[in-house]
C-alpha positions in Angstrom: -51.4 -0.6 47.2 -54.9 0.2 48.3 -55.4 3.2 50.4 -57.4 3.9 53.7 -57.8 0.2 54.5 -59.2 0.0 57.9 -58.3 -2.6 60.5 -60.0 -3.7 63.9 -58.1 -2.9 66.9 -58.8 -5.2 70.1 -59.9 -3.9 73.3 -57.1 -3.1 75.8 -54.9 -2.5 73.0 -52.3 -0.5 75.1 -52.0 -3.4 77.5 -51.7 -5.9 74.7 -48.7 -4.0 73.2 -47.2 -3.6 76.6 -47.5 -7.5 77.3 -45.8 -7.9 73.8 -43.1 -5.6 74.5 -42.5 -7.7 77.7 -41.6 -10.6 75.8 -38.8 -8.7 74.1 -39.3 -10.9 70.9 -39.8 -8.4 68.3 -36.9 -8.0 65.6 -34.9 -10.9 67.1 -33.2 -13.6 65.0 -35.1 -16.9 64.1 -35.2 -19.5 66.6 -35.5 -23.3 66.1 -38.5 -24.1 68.2 -40.6 -21.6 66.5 -39.3 -22.8 63.0 -40.1 -26.3 63.8 -43.7 -25.3 64.4 -44.0 -23.4 61.1 -42.6 -26.3 59.3 -44.9 -28.7 60.7 -47.9 -26.4 59.9 -47.0 -26.3 56.5 -46.5 -30.3 56.3 -49.9 -31.1 58.2 -52.1 -28.6 56.1 -50.3 -29.1 52.9 -50.0 -25.2 52.3 -47.0 -23.5 50.9 -46.7 -20.7 53.7 -47.0 -20.8 57.2 -46.1 -18.0 59.8 -45.6 -17.1 63.5 -46.3 -13.5 63.6 -46.7 -10.8 66.3 -48.6 -7.8 65.7 -47.4 -4.5 67.2 -48.6 -0.9 66.8 -47.9 -0.6 63.0 -47.1 -3.9 61.6 -47.2 -7.6 61.6 -43.6 -8.9 62.2 -42.8 -12.6 61.2 -40.8 -14.3 63.7 -40.8 -17.7 61.7 -41.9 -18.3 58.1 -42.1 -20.9 55.6 -42.5 -20.2 51.9 -42.4 -16.4 52.0 -39.7 -13.8 51.9 -41.5 -10.8 53.6 -39.9 -10.0 57.1 -43.1 -7.6 58.1 -46.3 -6.5 56.8 -48.1 -3.1 57.4 -50.8 -3.5 60.0 -53.5 -1.8 57.7 -53.1 -4.6 55.2 -52.5 -7.6 57.6 -55.0 -10.5 57.8 -53.5 -11.2 61.3 -54.5 -7.6 62.4 -58.1 -9.2 62.1 -57.3 -12.5 63.9 -56.0 -11.1 67.1 -59.4 -9.4 67.5 -61.1 -12.7 67.8 -60.8 -15.6 70.1 -61.2 -18.4 67.6 -59.5 -19.6 64.3 -60.1 -17.0 61.5 -60.5 -19.0 58.3 -61.1 -17.4 54.8 -61.6 -20.2 52.3 -61.4 -17.8 49.3 -60.2 -14.3 49.7 -61.8 -13.4 46.3 -65.1 -14.1 48.0 -64.5 -11.9 50.9 -65.3 -8.3 50.6 -62.8 -7.4 53.4 -59.8 -8.7 51.5 -60.5 -9.3 47.8 -58.8 -6.1 46.8 -56.0 -6.5 49.7 -52.4 -6.0 48.0 -51.4 -9.3 49.6 -54.2 -11.0 47.5 -54.0 -9.0 44.3 -50.2 -9.0 44.3 -47.4 -11.2 46.0 -47.9 -13.6 47.7 -51.4 -14.0 46.0 -53.1 -15.3 49.1 -56.4 -17.2 48.1 -56.8 -19.2 51.5 -55.9 -18.1 55.0 -56.4 -19.7 58.5 -55.0 -18.3 61.6 -55.3 -18.9 65.2 -54.7 -16.0 67.8 -51.4 -16.4 70.2 -53.3 -15.7 73.6 -51.4 -15.0 76.8 -52.5 -16.5 80.1 -54.2 -13.1 81.0 -56.1 -12.8 77.8 -54.2 -10.9 75.3 -53.9 -12.0 71.6 -50.2 -10.9 70.8 -49.9 -12.6 67.3 -50.9 -15.4 65.3 -50.0 -18.8 63.8 -51.4 -18.7 60.3 -51.3 -20.7 57.3 -51.6 -19.5 53.5 -52.3 -21.0 50.3 -52.5 -19.5 46.7 -55.5 -21.6 46.0 -59.1 -21.7 47.7 -59.6 -24.6 50.1 -61.8 -25.7 52.8 -60.8 -26.1 56.4 -62.6 -28.5 58.6 -63.3 -28.2 62.3 -60.8 -30.8 63.1 -58.3 -28.9 61.3 -59.0 -25.7 63.1 -58.5 -27.7 66.5 -55.1 -29.0 65.0 -54.1 -25.4 64.2 -55.1 -24.1 67.8 -53.1 -27.0 69.3 -50.0 -25.9 67.2 -50.6 -22.3 68.5 -50.6 -23.4 72.1 -47.2 -24.7 71.4 -46.1 -21.3 70.2 -47.2 -20.0 73.4 -45.6 -22.6 75.6 -42.3 -21.3 73.9 -43.5 -17.7 74.9 -44.1 -18.8 78.5 -40.6 -19.9 78.7 -39.3 -16.6 77.4 -41.7 -14.7 79.6 -40.2 -16.7 82.7 -36.8 -15.6 81.7 -37.8 -12.0 81.4 -39.4 -12.0 85.0 -37.8 -11.6 88.3 -38.3 -14.8 90.1 -39.8 -13.1 93.5 -41.8 -10.1 92.4 -42.8 -11.3 88.9 -41.9 -8.0 87.8 -39.9 -7.6 84.5 -36.2 -8.1 85.2 -33.2 -5.7 84.7 -31.8 -7.3 81.6 -35.2 -7.2 79.6 -35.9 -3.8 80.9 -32.7 -2.4 79.7 -33.3 -4.0 76.2 -36.7 -2.1 76.2 -35.1 1.0 77.1 -32.7 0.9 74.3 -35.5 0.2 72.0 -37.4 3.1 73.3 -34.5 5.4 72.8 -34.2 4.4 69.1 -38.0 5.2 68.8 -37.6 8.5 70.5 -34.7 9.5 68.2 -36.6 8.4 65.2 -39.8 10.0 65.9 -39.1 12.6 68.3 -41.2 10.8 71.1 -41.0 11.9 74.6 -40.5 9.6 77.6 -39.0 9.6 81.2 -37.2 7.0 83.4 -38.2 6.9 87.1 -36.0 4.9 89.5 -37.7 4.1 93.0 -35.8 2.8 96.0 -37.8 1.4 99.2 -36.7 3.6 102.1 -34.7 1.9 105.0 -35.3 -1.6 103.4 -32.1 -3.0 105.3 -34.0 -2.2 108.5 -37.1 -3.9 107.4 -34.9 -7.1 107.1 -33.0 -6.5 110.3 -36.1 -6.1 112.4 -38.6 -8.2 110.8 -36.5 -10.9 108.8 -35.8 -11.6 105.1 -39.2 -13.3 104.6 -40.9 -10.0 105.6 -38.7 -8.2 103.3 -39.7 -10.5 100.5 -43.3 -9.6 101.3 -42.4 -5.9 101.1 -40.8 -6.5 97.7 -43.9 -8.4 96.4 -46.3 -5.6 97.6 -43.9 -2.8 96.0 -44.2 -4.8 92.8 -48.1 -4.8 92.9 -48.3 -1.3 93.8 -46.2 -0.4 90.7 -48.6 -2.8 88.7 -51.7 -1.1 89.8 -50.6 2.5 90.3 -48.8 3.4 86.9 -50.5 4.2 83.6 -51.4 1.3 81.3 -48.7 2.7 78.8 -45.9 2.3 81.2 -43.4 -0.3 81.8 -42.1 -1.1 85.0 -39.3 -3.7 86.4 -37.3 -4.6 89.4 -33.8 -3.4 88.8 -32.3 -5.4 91.5 -32.5 -5.4 95.3 -35.1 -2.9 96.7 -34.7 -0.8 93.6 -37.7 -0.5 90.8 -38.0 1.5 87.7 -40.4 2.7 85.5 -40.4 3.8 82.0 -43.2 6.4 81.4 -44.0 6.7 77.7 -45.1 9.7 75.8 -44.4 11.8 78.9 -42.4 14.9 79.9 -40.9 15.2 83.4 -43.7 17.3 84.7 -46.3 14.7 84.1 -43.9 12.0 85.1 -43.7 13.7 88.5 -47.4 13.5 88.8 -47.5 9.8 88.1 -44.7 9.0 90.4 -45.8 11.0 93.1 -49.3 9.5 93.0 -47.6 5.9 93.4 -45.1 7.3 96.2 -48.4 8.4 98.2 -50.1 5.0 97.5 -47.0 3.2 99.0 -46.8 5.5 101.9 -50.6 4.8 102.6 -50.0 0.9 102.3 -49.5 -1.6 105.2 -47.9 -4.7 104.2 -49.2 -7.7 105.9 -46.5 -10.2 107.2 -46.1 -13.1 109.8 -44.4 -10.4 111.9 -47.1 -7.9 111.5 -48.0 -5.0 109.4 -45.3 -3.0 108.0 -45.2 0.6 106.6 -42.8 1.6 104.0 -41.9 4.7 101.8 -40.2 5.2 98.5 -37.9 7.7 97.2 -37.7 8.4 93.3 -35.7 10.1 90.8 -36.9 11.2 87.4 -34.9 11.8 84.2 -36.6 13.1 81.0 -34.9 11.5 77.9 -32.8 14.2 76.1 -30.7 12.6 73.4 -28.4 10.4 75.6 -27.2 6.8 76.0 -29.0 4.4 78.1 -26.2 4.6 80.9 -26.5 8.1 81.0 -30.2 8.2 81.4 -29.9 5.8 84.3 -27.2 7.7 86.0 -29.2 10.9 86.0 -32.3 9.2 87.3 -29.9 7.7 90.0 -28.6 11.2 91.0 -32.1 12.5 91.5 -33.0 9.5 93.6 -30.1 10.2 95.7 -31.2 13.8 95.9 -34.6 12.6 97.2 -32.9 10.4 99.7 -30.8 13.3 101.0 -33.7 15.4 101.3 -35.3 13.2 103.7 -36.8 10.3 101.8 -40.5 9.7 100.7 -39.9 12.4 98.0 -39.5 12.6 94.2 -36.8 14.6 92.6 -36.3 15.3 88.9 -32.8 15.3 87.2 -31.9 18.8 86.0 
């Protein structure tokens, strides 16, 4: 393998990775809609290999593939790591003639790539999370019309991803839903166990939410929930992941953070909530939140949630509008 192969990193990489994580698609089983697209791509362009890939922090992971046995490719040698940095189809008619790739292990060794074309898989908010690509072991030309067709197939992949995203979101607040968040928590636990990475779980609950519904009505309550979701989105760090657990309860996974620093992030959010007035048809409503934080220390996801919940109840018992850390 060639050493010190550099690869470009797109702008907004942390947000891009969070967006990819939110789809909960990495390391999932093959699915027919994606397999149909790769099969169609190989047929349309007469290439032995076609791939639907997603690029995470360290690898290009193959969700669907035709004509190749690899499951993933290190990012430092991935062609698709370059494709996600552009907004158009990337075409390499002959890899032997491209100084970036002529010594690449994927060219020199299996699968002996001589031709590559890939279109970025772009989310509606502008993040390239992966590619639809085709590969041949012979050089070939690729017309503008063929580029357009490849882009259209890529849009079919993103239609499937949009369906997945809808299934992963809470219908009212558009926050990540509980099921998807728990899956990501389990994955983060595995990563922490493997690499010794730090992270914390914070659970936040809107104080006296029943009173909001009783005095202002459920439509006003819905506006409060949507406002809380937006406050989470705009007042946590780009590296953090948040969701609506259910009812008036939200959660945030603070990546690479110990309890002390998580407390600073969550208290900043708590203060922003307290300063916000939610506009509703029944007038402006002021709200506060209480929160509990648990730092991950070699425990199951159920214990992590339970400890954060206990800290939340302690914050409520102490008078609300507070943040408590699990002992």
